TISEMAR-737664 format. One record per atom (N, C-alpha, C, O, CB): atom name; x, y, z. Coordinates in pm, whole numbers, plus 50000, padded with zeros to 5 digits. Glycine has a CB too. Example, Ala and Ser with C-alpha at 12.3 -4.5 7.8 and 13.67 -1.06 7.14 Angstrom:
% TISEMAR-737664
<rec a="N" east="51319" north="49431" up="50780"/>
<rec a="CA" east="51230" north="49550" up="50780"/>
<rec a="C" east="51320" north="49670" up="50780"/>
<rec a="O" east="51424" north="49668" up="50846"/>
<rec a="CB" east="51131" north="49553" up="50905"/>
<rec a="N" east="51285" north="49775" up="50708"/>
<rec a="CA" east="51367" north="49894" up="50714"/>
<rec a="C" east="51290" north="50003" up="50787"/>
<rec a="O" east="51341" north="50114" up="50804"/>
<rec a="CB" east="51408" north="49940" up="50572"/>
% end
This chain:
% TISEMAR-737664
<rec a="N" east="45180" north="45776" up="50150"/>
<rec a="CA" east="45275" north="45882" up="50174"/>
<rec a="C" east="45414" north="45834" up="50130"/>
<rec a="O" east="45454" north="45721" up="50159"/>
<rec a="CB" east="45274" north="45923" up="50323"/>
<rec a="N" east="45486" north="45922" up="50060"/>
<rec a="CA" east="45617" north="45886" up="50008"/>
<rec a="C" east="45725" north="45916" up="50112"/>
<rec a="O" east="45720" north="46019" up="50180"/>
<rec a="CB" east="45646" north="45962" up="49878"/>
<rec a="N" east="45823" north="45825" up="50124"/>
<rec a="CA" east="45930" north="45840" up="50222"/>
<rec a="C" east="46039" north="45932" up="50163"/>
<rec a="O" east="46085" north="45910" up="50051"/>
<rec a="CB" east="45990" north="45701" up="50262"/>
<rec a="N" east="46078" north="46035" up="50241"/>
<rec a="CA" east="46178" north="46131" up="50195"/>
<rec a="C" east="46300" north="46122" up="50286"/>
<rec a="O" east="46292" north="46152" up="50405"/>
<rec a="CB" east="46121" north="46276" up="50194"/>
<rec a="N" east="46414" north="46080" up="50230"/>
<rec a="CA" east="46536" north="46065" up="50309"/>
<rec a="C" east="46639" north="46174" up="50283"/>
<rec a="O" east="46747" north="46168" up="50343"/>
<rec a="CB" east="46598" north="45931" up="50281"/>
<rec a="N" east="46614" north="46270" up="50199"/>
<rec a="CA" east="46715" north="46371" up="50167"/>
<rec a="C" east="46653" north="46489" up="50095"/>
<rec a="O" east="46532" north="46511" up="50098"/>
<rec a="CB" east="46826" north="46310" up="50082"/>
<rec a="N" east="46740" north="46564" up="50029"/>
<rec a="CA" east="46696" north="46681" up="49956"/>
<rec a="C" east="46659" north="46644" up="49813"/>
<rec a="O" east="46712" north="46549" up="49755"/>
<rec a="CB" east="46805" north="46790" up="49957"/>
<rec a="N" east="46567" north="46721" up="49760"/>
<rec a="CA" east="46533" north="46699" up="49620"/>
<rec a="C" east="46640" north="46764" up="49532"/>
<rec a="O" east="46717" north="46847" up="49578"/>
<rec a="CB" east="46392" north="46755" up="49587"/>
<rec a="N" east="46644" north="46726" up="49407"/>
<rec a="CA" east="46742" north="46778" up="49312"/>
<rec a="C" east="46729" north="46930" up="49299"/>
<rec a="O" east="46830" north="46999" up="49288"/>
<rec a="CB" east="46725" north="46711" up="49175"/>
<rec a="N" east="46609" north="46980" up="49299"/>
<rec a="CA" east="46585" north="47124" up="49287"/>
<rec a="C" east="46642" north="47199" up="49407"/>
<rec a="O" east="46701" north="47305" up="49390"/>
<rec a="CB" east="46434" north="47153" up="49274"/>
<rec a="N" east="46625" north="47147" up="49524"/>
<rec a="CA" east="46679" north="47212" up="49645"/>
<rec a="C" east="46831" north="47217" up="49642"/>
<rec a="O" east="46891" north="47316" up="49682"/>
<rec a="CB" east="46630" north="47138" up="49770"/>
<rec a="N" east="46893" north="47110" up="49595"/>
<rec a="CA" east="47039" north="47107" up="49586"/>
<rec a="C" east="47088" north="47210" up="49484"/>
<rec a="O" east="47187" north="47279" up="49510"/>
<rec a="CB" east="47087" north="46965" up="49547"/>
<rec a="N" east="47022" north="47219" up="49369"/>
<rec a="CA" east="47062" north="47316" up="49266"/>
<rec a="C" east="47047" north="47459" up="49319"/>
<rec a="O" east="47137" north="47541" up="49298"/>
<rec a="CB" east="46977" north="47298" up="49138"/>
<rec a="N" east="46937" north="47491" up="49385"/>
<rec a="CA" east="46915" north="47625" up="49438"/>
<rec a="C" east="47019" north="47660" up="49545"/>
<rec a="O" east="47072" north="47771" up="49545"/>
<rec a="CB" east="46772" north="47637" up="49497"/>
<rec a="N" east="47048" north="47567" up="49634"/>
<rec a="CA" east="47149" north="47591" up="49739"/>
<rec a="C" east="47287" north="47613" up="49678"/>
<rec a="O" east="47362" north="47700" up="49722"/>
<rec a="CB" east="47153" north="47474" up="49839"/>
<rec a="N" east="47321" north="47535" up="49577"/>
<rec a="CA" east="47450" north="47550" up="49509"/>
<rec a="C" east="47459" north="47684" up="49439"/>
<rec a="O" east="47562" north="47751" up="49446"/>
<rec a="CB" east="47471" north="47436" up="49409"/>
<rec a="N" east="47352" north="47724" up="49370"/>
<rec a="CA" east="47352" north="47854" up="49303"/>
<rec a="C" east="47366" north="47969" up="49402"/>
<rec a="O" east="47440" north="48064" up="49375"/>
<rec a="CB" east="47224" north="47871" up="49222"/>
<rec a="N" east="47298" north="47962" up="49513"/>
<rec a="CA" east="47311" north="48066" up="49616"/>
<rec a="C" east="47454" north="48073" up="49670"/>
<rec a="O" east="47509" north="48181" up="49688"/>
<rec a="CB" east="47212" north="48041" up="49731"/>
<rec a="N" east="47511" north="47956" up="49696"/>
<rec a="CA" east="47647" north="47949" up="49749"/>
<rec a="C" east="47747" north="48013" up="49651"/>
<rec a="O" east="47829" north="48095" up="49692"/>
<rec a="CB" east="47686" north="47803" up="49777"/>
<rec a="N" east="47739" north="47976" up="49524"/>
<rec a="CA" east="47832" north="48031" up="49425"/>
<rec a="C" east="47806" north="48178" up="49396"/>
<rec a="O" east="47899" north="48252" up="49365"/>
<rec a="CB" east="47824" north="47951" up="49297"/>
<rec a="N" east="47683" north="48223" up="49405"/>
<rec a="CA" east="47651" north="48365" up="49387"/>
<rec a="C" east="47717" north="48448" up="49497"/>
<rec a="O" east="47772" north="48554" up="49470"/>
<rec a="CB" east="47498" north="48388" up="49387"/>
<rec a="N" east="47711" north="48400" up="49619"/>
<rec a="CA" east="47773" north="48471" up="49730"/>
<rec a="C" east="47924" north="48474" up="49714"/>
<rec a="O" east="47986" north="48578" up="49735"/>
<rec a="CB" east="47736" north="48406" up="49865"/>
<rec a="N" east="47984" north="48362" up="49676"/>
<rec a="CA" east="48129" north="48357" up="49657"/>
<rec a="C" east="48172" north="48450" up="49544"/>
<rec a="O" east="48270" north="48523" up="49559"/>
<rec a="CB" east="48174" north="48213" up="49629"/>
<rec a="N" east="48103" north="48448" up="49434"/>
<rec a="CA" east="48140" north="48532" up="49319"/>
<rec a="C" east="48124" north="48680" up="49351"/>
<rec a="O" east="48202" north="48762" up="49302"/>
<rec a="CB" east="48055" north="48496" up="49196"/>
<rec a="N" east="48027" north="48715" up="49432"/>
<rec a="CA" east="48010" north="48856" up="49467"/>
<rec a="C" east="48114" north="48902" up="49570"/>
<rec a="O" east="48142" north="49021" up="49577"/>
<rec a="CB" east="47869" north="48880" up="49521"/>
<rec a="N" east="48171" north="48812" up="49651"/>
<rec a="CA" east="48270" north="48850" up="49751"/>
<rec a="C" east="48414" north="48849" up="49700"/>
<rec a="O" east="48499" north="48914" up="49759"/>
<rec a="CB" east="48258" north="48758" up="49870"/>
<rec a="N" east="48443" north="48778" up="49592"/>
<rec a="CA" east="48579" north="48770" up="49540"/>
<rec a="C" east="48638" north="48907" up="49502"/>
<rec a="O" east="48752" north="48934" up="49539"/>
<rec a="CB" east="48581" north="48680" up="49420"/>
<rec a="N" east="48566" north="48992" up="49431"/>
<rec a="CA" east="48623" north="49125" up="49401"/>
<rec a="C" east="48650" north="49207" up="49527"/>
<rec a="O" east="48746" north="49284" up="49532"/>
<rec a="CB" east="48529" north="49202" up="49310"/>
<rec a="N" east="48567" north="49191" up="49628"/>
<rec a="CA" east="48589" north="49263" up="49753"/>
<rec a="C" east="48719" north="49217" up="49820"/>
<rec a="O" east="48797" north="49300" up="49867"/>
<rec a="CB" east="48470" north="49242" up="49848"/>
<rec a="N" east="48743" north="49088" up="49824"/>
<rec a="CA" east="48866" north="49036" up="49883"/>
<rec a="C" east="48988" north="49081" up="49802"/>
<rec a="O" east="49093" north="49113" up="49859"/>
<rec a="CB" east="48862" north="48883" up="49891"/>
<rec a="N" east="48975" north="49083" up="49672"/>
<rec a="CA" east="49084" north="49128" up="49586"/>
<rec a="C" east="49116" north="49275" up="49614"/>
<rec a="O" east="49233" north="49313" up="49624"/>
<rec a="CB" east="49049" north="49108" up="49438"/>
<rec a="N" east="49014" north="49357" up="49626"/>
<rec a="CA" east="49033" north="49499" up="49656"/>
<rec a="C" east="49099" north="49518" up="49793"/>
<rec a="O" east="49188" north="49601" up="49808"/>
<rec a="CB" east="48898" north="49573" up="49652"/>
<rec a="N" east="49055" north="49441" up="49892"/>
<rec a="CA" east="49114" north="49451" up="50025"/>
<rec a="C" east="49261" north="49412" up="50025"/>
<rec a="O" east="49341" north="49474" up="50094"/>
<rec a="CB" east="49037" north="49363" up="50123"/>
<rec a="N" east="49297" north="49311" up="49950"/>
<rec a="CA" east="49437" north="49268" up="49943"/>
<rec a="C" east="49523" north="49376" up="49877"/>
<rec a="O" east="49635" north="49401" up="49922"/>
<rec a="CB" east="49448" north="49135" up="49865"/>
<rec a="N" east="49472" north="49440" up="49771"/>
<rec a="CA" east="49548" north="49548" up="49706"/>
<rec a="C" east="49565" north="49667" up="49800"/>
<rec a="O" east="49673" north="49724" up="49808"/>
<rec a="CB" east="49477" north="49593" up="49576"/>
<rec a="N" east="49460" north="49702" up="49871"/>
<rec a="CA" east="49468" north="49814" up="49966"/>
<rec a="C" east="49567" north="49783" up="50078"/>
<rec a="O" east="49639" north="49871" up="50124"/>
<rec a="CB" east="49330" north="49845" up="50025"/>
<rec a="N" east="49570" north="49658" up="50121"/>
<rec a="CA" east="49666" north="49618" up="50224"/>
<rec a="C" east="49809" north="49636" up="50173"/>
<rec a="O" east="49895" north="49682" up="50248"/>
<rec a="CB" east="49641" north="49473" up="50267"/>
<rec a="N" east="49835" north="49600" up="50049"/>
<rec a="CA" east="49968" north="49616" up="49992"/>
<rec a="C" east="50005" north="49763" up="49974"/>
<rec a="O" east="50120" north="49801" up="49996"/>
<rec a="CB" east="49977" north="49544" up="49858"/>
<rec a="N" east="49908" north="49845" up="49935"/>
<rec a="CA" east="49932" north="49990" up="49921"/>
<rec a="C" east="49970" north="50049" up="50056"/>
<rec a="O" east="50064" north="50128" up="50065"/>
<rec a="CB" east="49806" north="50062" up="49863"/>
<rec a="N" east="49897" north="50013" up="50162"/>
<rec a="CA" east="49927" north="50065" up="50295"/>
<rec a="C" east="50063" north="50015" up="50345"/>
<rec a="O" east="50136" north="50089" up="50411"/>
<rec a="CB" east="49818" north="50024" up="50394"/>
<rec a="N" east="50096" north="49892" up="50315"/>
<rec a="CA" east="50226" north="49837" up="50354"/>
<rec a="C" east="50339" north="49913" up="50284"/>
<rec a="O" east="50442" north="49943" up="50346"/>
<rec a="CB" east="50233" north="49686" up="50321"/>
<rec a="N" east="50321" north="49942" up="50156"/>
<rec a="CA" east="50421" north="50021" up="50083"/>
<rec a="C" east="50437" north="50160" up="50145"/>
<rec a="O" east="50549" north="50206" up="50165"/>
<rec a="CB" east="50381" north="50034" up="49935"/>
<rec a="N" east="50325" north="50226" up="50174"/>
<rec a="CA" east="50331" north="50361" up="50233"/>
<rec a="C" east="50406" north="50359" up="50366"/>
<rec a="O" east="50489" north="50446" up="50393"/>
<rec a="CB" east="50188" north="50416" up="50254"/>
<rec a="N" east="50376" north="50259" up="50447"/>
<rec a="CA" east="50441" north="50250" up="50579"/>
<rec a="C" east="50592" north="50229" up="50563"/>
<rec a="O" east="50671" north="50293" up="50631"/>
<rec a="CB" east="50378" north="50135" up="50662"/>
<rec a="N" east="50631" north="50140" up="50474"/>
<rec a="CA" east="50773" north="50113" up="50451"/>
<rec a="C" east="50844" north="50237" up="50399"/>
<rec a="O" east="50954" north="50269" up="50443"/>
<rec a="CB" east="50791" north="49997" up="50353"/>
<rec a="N" east="50782" north="50306" up="50305"/>
<rec a="CA" east="50842" north="50427" up="50248"/>
<rec a="C" east="50852" north="50537" up="50354"/>
<rec a="O" east="50951" north="50610" up="50358"/>
<rec a="CB" east="50760" north="50477" up="50128"/>
<rec a="N" east="50751" north="50549" up="50439"/>
<rec a="CA" east="50755" north="50650" up="50545"/>
<rec a="C" east="50870" north="50622" up="50641"/>
<rec a="O" east="50939" north="50715" up="50683"/>
<rec a="CB" east="50621" north="50653" up="50623"/>
<rec a="N" east="50892" north="50496" up="50677"/>
<rec a="CA" east="51003" north="50460" up="50766"/>
<rec a="C" east="51138" north="50493" up="50701"/>
<rec a="O" east="51226" north="50549" up="50766"/>
<rec a="CB" east="50998" north="50310" up="50802"/>
<rec a="N" east="51153" north="50457" up="50573"/>
<rec a="CA" east="51280" north="50482" up="50503"/>
<rec a="C" east="51303" north="50633" up="50486"/>
<rec a="O" east="51416" north="50681" up="50499"/>
<rec a="CB" east="51281" north="50411" up="50365"/>
<rec a="N" east="51197" north="50707" up="50457"/>
<rec a="CA" east="51209" north="50852" up="50443"/>
<rec a="C" east="51249" north="50915" up="50576"/>
<rec a="O" east="51333" north="51005" up="50578"/>
<rec a="CB" east="51076" north="50912" up="50393"/>
<rec a="N" east="51192" north="50870" up="50685"/>
<rec a="CA" east="51226" north="50921" up="50816"/>
<rec a="C" east="51374" north="50895" up="50847"/>
<rec a="O" east="51445" north="50985" up="50892"/>
<rec a="CB" east="51138" north="50856" up="50924"/>
<rec a="N" east="51420" north="50773" up="50822"/>
<rec a="CA" east="51560" north="50740" up="50848"/>
<rec a="C" east="51654" north="50824" up="50762"/>
<rec a="O" east="51757" north="50872" up="50811"/>
<rec a="CB" east="51586" north="50592" up="50822"/>
<rec a="N" east="51620" north="50843" up="50637"/>
<rec a="CA" east="51703" north="50923" up="50546"/>
<rec a="C" east="51702" north="51070" up="50588"/>
<rec a="O" east="51804" north="51138" up="50580"/>
<rec a="CB" east="51653" north="50908" up="50399"/>
<rec a="N" east="51587" north="51120" up="50633"/>
<rec a="CA" east="51576" north="51258" up="50680"/>
<rec a="C" east="51666" north="51279" up="50802"/>
<rec a="O" east="51735" north="51381" up="50813"/>
<rec a="CB" east="51429" north="51293" up="50715"/>
<rec a="N" east="51665" north="51183" up="50893"/>
<rec a="CA" east="51751" north="51192" up="51012"/>
<rec a="C" east="51899" north="51193" up="50974"/>
<rec a="O" east="51976" north="51272" up="51028"/>
<rec a="CB" east="51722" north="51075" up="51107"/>
<rec a="N" east="51938" north="51105" up="50882"/>
<rec a="CA" east="52079" north="51103" up="50843"/>
<rec a="C" east="52119" north="51232" up="50771"/>
<rec a="O" east="52232" north="51277" up="50786"/>
<rec a="CB" east="52108" north="50981" up="50752"/>
<rec a="N" east="52029" north="51291" up="50695"/>
<rec a="CA" east="52058" north="51419" up="50630"/>
<rec a="C" east="52075" north="51531" up="50733"/>
<rec a="O" east="52156" north="51622" up="50712"/>
<rec a="CB" east="51947" north="51456" up="50530"/>
<rec a="N" east="51999" north="51527" up="50843"/>
<rec a="CA" east="52016" north="51626" up="50949"/>
<rec a="C" east="52157" north="51620" up="51006"/>
<rec a="O" east="52224" north="51723" up="51018"/>
<rec a="CB" east="51912" north="51602" up="51061"/>
<rec a="N" east="52201" north="51502" up="51040"/>
<rec a="CA" east="52327" north="51488" up="51112"/>
<rec a="C" east="52448" north="51495" up="51019"/>
<rec a="O" east="52560" north="51519" up="51066"/>
<rec a="CB" east="52329" north="51357" up="51187"/>
<rec a="N" east="52429" north="51474" up="50890"/>
<rec a="CA" east="52540" north="51482" up="50796"/>
<rec a="C" east="52541" north="51614" up="50718"/>
<rec a="O" east="52624" north="51632" up="50629"/>
<rec a="CB" east="52535" north="51366" up="50700"/>
<rec a="N" east="52451" north="51703" up="50751"/>
<rec a="CA" east="52441" north="51836" up="50688"/>
<rec a="C" east="52428" north="51828" up="50536"/>
<rec a="O" east="52487" north="51910" up="50465"/>
<rec a="CB" east="52562" north="51919" up="50723"/>
<rec a="N" east="52354" north="51734" up="50487"/>
<rec a="CA" east="52327" north="51728" up="50343"/>
<rec a="C" east="52207" north="51817" up="50316"/>
<rec a="O" east="52098" north="51791" up="50368"/>
<rec a="CB" east="52301" north="51581" up="50295"/>
<rec a="N" east="52225" north="51919" up="50235"/>
<rec a="CA" east="52119" north="52017" up="50214"/>
<rec a="C" east="52018" north="51972" up="50109"/>
<rec a="O" east="51900" north="51953" up="50139"/>
<rec a="CB" east="52179" north="52150" up="50174"/>
<rec a="N" east="52065" north="51955" up="49988"/>
<rec a="CA" east="51976" north="51916" up="49879"/>
<rec a="C" east="52027" north="51785" up="49819"/>
<rec a="O" east="52143" north="51775" up="49780"/>
<rec a="CB" east="51966" north="52028" up="49769"/>
<rec a="N" east="51942" north="51688" up="49815"/>
<rec a="CA" east="51983" north="51558" up="49765"/>
<rec a="C" east="51864" north="51491" up="49697"/>
<rec a="O" east="51750" north="51511" up="49736"/>
<rec a="CB" east="52038" north="51468" up="49880"/>
<rec a="N" east="51894" north="51414" up="49595"/>
<rec a="CA" east="51791" north="51337" up="49527"/>
<rec a="C" east="51845" north="51195" up="49510"/>
<rec a="O" east="51957" north="51177" up="49462"/>
<rec a="CB" east="51752" north="51401" up="49388"/>
<rec a="N" east="51767" north="51095" up="49549"/>
<rec a="CA" east="51811" north="50957" up="49536"/>
<rec a="C" east="51693" north="50868" up="49501"/>
<rec a="O" east="51577" north="50905" up="49520"/>
<rec a="CB" east="51878" north="50909" up="49667"/>
<rec a="N" east="51725" north="50752" up="49448"/>
<rec a="CA" east="51624" north="50656" up="49405"/>
<rec a="C" east="51659" north="50519" up="49461"/>
<rec a="O" east="51776" north="50483" up="49468"/>
<rec a="CB" east="51612" north="50651" up="49251"/>
<rec a="N" east="51557" north="50442" up="49501"/>
<rec a="CA" east="51580" north="50305" up="49543"/>
<rec a="C" east="51458" north="50221" up="49508"/>
<rec a="O" east="51351" north="50274" up="49478"/>
<rec a="CB" east="51611" north="50297" up="49695"/>
<rec a="N" east="51474" north="50089" up="49513"/>
<rec a="CA" east="51365" north="49995" up="49486"/>
<rec a="C" east="51320" north="49931" up="49615"/>
<rec a="O" east="51402" north="49892" up="49698"/>
<rec a="CB" east="51410" north="49886" up="49385"/>
<rec a="N" east="51189" north="49922" up="49634"/>
<rec a="CA" east="51136" north="49847" up="49748"/>
<rec a="C" east="51162" north="49698" up="49725"/>
<rec a="O" east="51148" north="49650" up="49613"/>
<rec a="CB" east="50984" north="49875" up="49769"/>
<rec a="N" east="51198" north="49627" up="49830"/>
<rec a="CA" east="51237" north="49487" up="49817"/>
<rec a="C" east="51123" north="49397" up="49769"/>
<rec a="O" east="51142" north="49317" up="49677"/>
<rec a="CB" east="51288" north="49436" up="49949"/>
<rec a="N" east="51007" north="49410" up="49829"/>
<rec a="CA" east="50898" north="49315" up="49802"/>
<rec a="C" east="50828" north="49339" up="49669"/>
<rec a="O" east="50793" north="49243" up="49599"/>
<rec a="CB" east="50796" north="49323" up="49912"/>
<rec a="N" east="50808" north="49463" up="49633"/>
<rec a="CA" east="50724" north="49493" up="49517"/>
<rec a="C" east="50801" north="49546" up="49397"/>
<rec a="O" east="50742" north="49566" up="49290"/>
<rec a="CB" east="50619" north="49591" up="49555"/>
<rec a="N" east="50932" north="49571" up="49412"/>
<rec a="CA" east="51013" north="49628" up="49305"/>
<rec a="C" east="50959" north="49764" up="49259"/>
<rec a="O" east="50972" north="49800" up="49142"/>
<rec a="CB" east="51020" north="49532" up="49186"/>
<rec a="N" east="50901" north="49839" up="49350"/>
<rec a="CA" east="50852" north="49973" up="49322"/>
<rec a="C" east="50968" north="50071" up="49333"/>
<rec a="O" east="51043" north="50069" up="49430"/>
<rec a="CB" east="50736" north="50012" up="49420"/>
<rec a="N" east="50983" north="50157" up="49233"/>
<rec a="CA" east="51089" north="50257" up="49235"/>
<rec a="C" east="51042" north="50381" up="49309"/>
<rec a="O" east="50939" north="50439" up="49276"/>
<rec a="CB" east="51134" north="50294" up="49092"/>
<rec a="N" east="51119" north="50420" up="49412"/>
<rec a="CA" east="51084" north="50534" up="49495"/>
<rec a="C" east="51194" north="50639" up="49480"/>
<rec a="O" east="51312" north="50607" up="49486"/>
<rec a="CB" east="51067" north="50493" up="49645"/>
<rec a="N" east="51153" north="50765" up="49462"/>
<rec a="CA" east="51248" north="50875" up="49450"/>
<rec a="C" east="51235" north="50965" up="49573"/>
<rec a="O" east="51127" north="51014" up="49605"/>
<rec a="CB" east="51223" north="50957" up="49319"/>
<rec a="N" east="51350" north="50985" up="49641"/>
<rec a="CA" east="51356" north="51076" up="49754"/>
<rec a="C" east="51415" north="51208" up="49706"/>
<rec a="O" east="51511" north="51211" up="49630"/>
<rec a="CB" east="51442" north="51015" up="49870"/>
<rec a="N" east="51355" north="51317" up="49753"/>
<rec a="CA" east="51401" north="51451" up="49718"/>
<rec a="C" east="51405" north="51534" up="49845"/>
<rec a="O" east="51303" north="51550" up="49912"/>
<rec a="CB" east="51309" north="51517" up="49609"/>
<rec a="N" east="51522" north="51586" up="49880"/>
<rec a="CA" east="51539" north="51665" up="50001"/>
<rec a="C" east="51576" north="51807" up="49966"/>
<rec a="O" east="51660" north="51831" up="49879"/>
<rec a="CB" east="51646" north="51602" up="50093"/>
<rec a="N" east="51512" north="51902" up="50034"/>
<rec a="CA" east="51541" north="52044" up="50013"/>
<rec a="C" east="51543" north="52113" up="50149"/>
<rec a="O" east="51468" north="52078" up="50240"/>
<rec a="CB" east="51436" north="52111" up="49919"/>
<rec a="N" east="51631" north="52212" up="50161"/>
<rec a="CA" east="51641" north="52289" up="50285"/>
<rec a="C" east="51604" north="52434" up="50256"/>
<rec a="O" east="51652" north="52494" up="50160"/>
<rec a="CB" east="51784" north="52279" up="50346"/>
<rec a="N" east="51518" north="52487" up="50341"/>
<rec a="CA" east="51479" north="52627" up="50329"/>
<rec a="C" east="51461" north="52684" up="50469"/>
<rec a="O" east="51372" north="52641" up="50543"/>
<rec a="CB" east="51348" north="52642" up="50245"/>
<rec a="N" east="51544" north="52781" up="50506"/>
<rec a="CA" east="51539" north="52847" up="50637"/>
<rec a="C" east="51541" north="52746" up="50752"/>
<rec a="O" east="51454" north="52748" up="50839"/>
<rec a="CB" east="51413" north="52935" up="50646"/>
<rec a="N" east="51640" north="52658" up="50752"/>
<rec a="CA" east="51662" north="52556" up="50855"/>
<rec a="C" east="51551" north="52451" up="50862"/>
<rec a="O" east="51547" north="52372" up="50957"/>
<rec a="CB" east="51676" north="52622" up="50989"/>
<rec a="N" east="51461" north="52448" up="50766"/>
<rec a="CA" east="51357" north="52345" up="50759"/>
<rec a="C" east="51395" north="52248" up="50647"/>
<rec a="O" east="51403" north="52286" up="50530"/>
<rec a="CB" east="51214" north="52407" up="50735"/>
<rec a="N" east="51419" north="52124" up="50685"/>
<rec a="CA" east="51452" north="52022" up="50586"/>
<rec a="C" east="51324" north="51949" up="50548"/>
<rec a="O" east="51252" north="51897" up="50634"/>
<rec a="CB" east="51559" north="51922" up="50642"/>
<rec a="N" east="51297" north="51946" up="50419"/>
<rec a="CA" east="51178" north="51878" up="50368"/>
<rec a="C" east="51222" north="51759" up="50284"/>
<rec a="O" east="51300" north="51773" up="50191"/>
<rec a="CB" east="51089" north="51975" up="50284"/>
<rec a="N" east="51171" north="51644" up="50319"/>
<rec a="CA" east="51200" north="51524" up="50243"/>
<rec a="C" east="51070" north="51469" up="50186"/>
<rec a="O" east="50973" north="51449" up="50258"/>
<rec a="CB" east="51270" north="51418" up="50330"/>
<rec a="N" east="51069" north="51446" up="50055"/>
<rec a="CA" east="50950" north="51393" up="49989"/>
<rec a="C" east="50985" north="51265" up="49915"/>
<rec a="O" east="51093" north="51253" up="49857"/>
<rec a="CB" east="50889" north="51497" up="49892"/>
<rec a="N" east="50894" north="51171" up="49917"/>
<rec a="CA" east="50909" north="51047" up="49843"/>
<rec a="C" east="50798" north="51040" up="49739"/>
<rec a="O" east="50682" north="51065" up="49770"/>
<rec a="CB" east="50904" north="50922" up="49938"/>
<rec a="N" east="50835" north="51007" up="49615"/>
<rec a="CA" east="50737" north="50992" up="49508"/>
<rec a="C" east="50751" north="50851" up="49451"/>
<rec a="O" east="50862" north="50800" up="49433"/>
<rec a="CB" east="50756" north="51101" up="49396"/>
<rec a="N" east="50636" north="50789" up="49422"/>
<rec a="CA" east="50635" north="50656" up="49364"/>
<rec a="C" east="50501" north="50630" up="49299"/>
<rec a="O" east="50404" north="50703" up="49323"/>
<rec a="CB" east="50666" north="50549" up="49469"/>
<rec a="N" east="50495" north="50526" up="49218"/>
<rec a="CA" east="50371" north="50479" up="49157"/>
<rec a="C" east="50333" north="50351" up="49232"/>
<rec a="O" east="50410" north="50254" up="49234"/>
<rec a="CB" east="50386" north="50454" up="49000"/>
<rec a="N" east="50213" north="50351" up="49293"/>
<rec a="CA" east="50176" north="50237" up="49376"/>
<rec a="C" east="50125" north="50118" up="49293"/>
<rec a="O" east="50123" north="50123" up="49170"/>
<rec a="CB" east="50069" north="50279" up="49477"/>
<rec a="N" east="50084" north="50015" up="49362"/>
<rec a="CA" east="50039" north="49891" up="49297"/>
<rec a="C" east="49915" north="49914" up="49211"/>
<rec a="O" east="49893" north="49844" up="49112"/>
<rec a="CB" east="50009" north="49785" up="49402"/>
<rec a="N" east="49835" north="50013" up="49249"/>
<rec a="CA" east="49714" north="50044" up="49171"/>
<rec a="C" east="49743" north="50143" up="49058"/>
<rec a="O" east="49651" north="50199" up="48999"/>
<rec a="CB" east="49606" north="50102" up="49264"/>
<rec a="N" east="49873" north="50164" up="49029"/>
<rec a="CA" east="49919" north="50251" up="48920"/>
<rec a="C" east="49878" north="50397" up="48939"/>
<rec a="O" east="49843" north="50466" up="48844"/>
<rec a="CB" east="49866" north="50201" up="48787"/>
<rec a="N" east="49882" north="50441" up="49064"/>
<rec a="CA" east="49853" north="50580" up="49097"/>
<rec a="C" east="49978" north="50646" up="49152"/>
<rec a="O" east="50052" north="50586" up="49231"/>
<rec a="CB" east="49737" north="50590" up="49198"/>
<rec a="N" east="50002" north="50769" up="49111"/>
<rec a="CA" east="50117" north="50845" up="49159"/>
<rec a="C" east="50091" north="50887" up="49304"/>
<rec a="O" east="49985" north="50941" up="49336"/>
<rec a="CB" east="50145" north="50970" up="49069"/>
<rec a="N" east="50188" north="50862" up="49391"/>
<rec a="CA" east="50175" north="50901" up="49532"/>
<rec a="C" east="50295" north="50983" up="49573"/>
<rec a="O" east="50404" north="50971" up="49517"/>
<rec a="CB" east="50161" north="50777" up="49622"/>
<rec a="N" east="50272" north="51067" up="49673"/>
<rec a="CA" east="50380" north="51148" up="49730"/>
<rec a="C" east="50358" north="51156" up="49881"/>
<rec a="O" east="50246" north="51175" up="49928"/>
<rec a="CB" east="50384" north="51292" up="49666"/>
<rec a="N" east="50467" north="51140" up="49954"/>
<rec a="CA" east="50464" north="51146" up="50100"/>
<rec a="C" east="50580" north="51236" up="50144"/>
<rec a="O" east="50695" north="51212" up="50106"/>
<rec a="CB" east="50474" north="51003" up="50165"/>
<rec a="N" east="50551" north="51338" up="50224"/>
<rec a="CA" east="50655" north="51433" up="50265"/>
<rec a="C" east="50665" north="51440" up="50417"/>
<rec a="O" east="50565" north="51428" up="50488"/>
<rec a="CB" east="50626" north="51573" up="50207"/>
<rec a="N" east="50787" north="51459" up="50463"/>
<rec a="CA" east="50814" north="51485" up="50603"/>
<rec a="C" east="50896" north="51613" up="50613"/>
<rec a="O" east="50978" north="51642" up="50527"/>
<rec a="CB" east="50888" north="51364" up="50670"/>
<rec a="N" east="50872" north="51690" up="50720"/>
<rec a="CA" east="50942" north="51816" up="50741"/>
<rec a="C" east="51007" north="51811" up="50878"/>
<rec a="O" east="50952" north="51753" up="50972"/>
<rec a="CB" east="50845" north="51938" up="50728"/>
<rec a="N" east="51122" north="51871" up="50888"/>
<rec a="CA" east="51191" north="51877" up="51016"/>
<rec a="C" east="51275" north="52002" up="51027"/>
<rec a="O" east="51330" north="52051" up="50928"/>
<rec a="CB" east="51278" north="51754" up="51035"/>
<rec a="N" east="51282" north="52053" up="51149"/>
<rec a="CA" east="51363" north="52171" up="51175"/>
<rec a="C" east="51502" north="52127" up="51214"/>
<rec a="O" east="51519" north="52040" up="51300"/>
<rec a="CB" east="51299" north="52260" up="51285"/>
<rec a="N" east="51601" north="52186" up="51153"/>
<rec a="CA" east="51740" north="52149" up="51177"/>
<rec a="C" east="51777" north="52178" up="51323"/>
<rec a="O" east="51744" north="52285" up="51375"/>
<rec a="CB" east="51835" north="52225" up="51081"/>
<rec a="N" east="51844" north="52083" up="51390"/>
<rec a="CA" east="51876" north="52104" up="51531"/>
<rec a="C" east="51992" north="52203" up="51551"/>
<rec a="O" east="52021" north="52242" up="51664"/>
<rec a="CB" east="51912" north="51971" up="51596"/>
<rec a="N" east="52056" north="52245" up="51442"/>
<rec a="CA" east="52171" north="52337" up="51455"/>
<rec a="C" east="52136" north="52476" up="51412"/>
<rec a="O" east="52220" north="52565" up="51416"/>
<rec a="CB" east="52288" north="52287" up="51374"/>
% end
């Protein structure tokens, strides 16, 4: 009977191939998750800035305004557009996200005056 103290070469090759197959199949998934996380972070930041700008437009009686700014982290250009119709102020933000898709987010508010 032959003494066996470890794994055979074939077992090591098969285990290594399985390990790398799993890693290679999961890498695109992690990449997709990271991009989606950045897209959601951008949306949240833009929603906060749009809300703040909408509030300042309410109190400063700015009816129609269009402005542009850059997000700090991603250098994404965002355009804010505000319109008033029958005491309803609508603020919309348009931008192209990290996945190169056009997005728009709008908030509406009734003027307190």
